[in-house]
C-alpha positions as CSV (number, residue, x, y, z in Angstrom):
1,M,-0.3,0.0,-0.1
2,T,1.1,3.6,-0.7
3,Y,1.1,6.5,1.6
4,L,-1.9,8.2,0.4
5,T,-4.3,4.9,-0.2
6,T,-3.5,4.0,3.7
7,I,-4.9,7.3,4.4
8,R,-7.7,7.4,2.0
9,A,-8.5,3.9,4.1
10,A,-8.1,5.2,7.6
11,V,-10.3,8.4,6.9
12,S,-13.2,5.9,5.2
13,R,-13.0,3.9,8.1
14,R,-12.6,6.7,10.9
15,A,-16.5,8.3,8.6
16,A,-18.2,5.0,9.2
17,Y,-16.9,4.6,12.6
18,N,-18.5,8.3,12.5
19,R,-21.4,7.3,10.7
20,T,-21.7,4.2,13.4
21,R,-22.0,6.7,16.1
22,R,-24.2,8.6,14.9
23,E,-26.5,6.5,14.1
24,L,-26.8,4.6,17.1
25,R,-27.0,7.5,19.8
26,A,-29.9,8.3,17.6
27,M,-32.0,5.3,17.8
28,P,-34.8,5.2,19.8
29,R,-33.6,4.3,23.2
30,Q,-37.1,1.8,23.2
31,T,-35.3,0.3,19.6
32,A,-32.5,0.2,20.8
33,W,-33.6,-1.5,24.6
34,D,-35.0,-4.3,22.0
35,L,-32.0,-4.9,20.3
36,G,-29.8,-5.7,23.2
37,L,-28.3,-2.4,22.1
38,M,-27.3,0.1,25.0
39,P,-27.6,3.9,23.6
40,E,-24.4,4.5,25.9
41,D,-22.3,1.1,24.6
42,A,-23.0,3.4,20.6
43,N,-19.6,4.7,20.9
44,R,-17.8,1.1,22.0
45,I,-20.0,-1.1,19.3
46,A,-19.2,1.5,16.4
47,R,-15.8,0.2,17.5
48,S,-16.0,-2.9,17.3
49,A,-17.9,-3.0,14.1
50,V,-15.7,-1.1,12.1
51,Y,-12.2,-1.4,13.1
52,G,-13.4,-5.4,14.3
């Protein structure tokens, strides 16, 4: 990988992380509970989903 490709991949992953975190936080609490999620765990869940 070239340096530029590495940076583009990192920026793309960060955008996916931010988007996932934002969507989890915006989810209605009842819906999150039905799915077994806590909105307070949005950072951890998003990190795991995007970065593995």
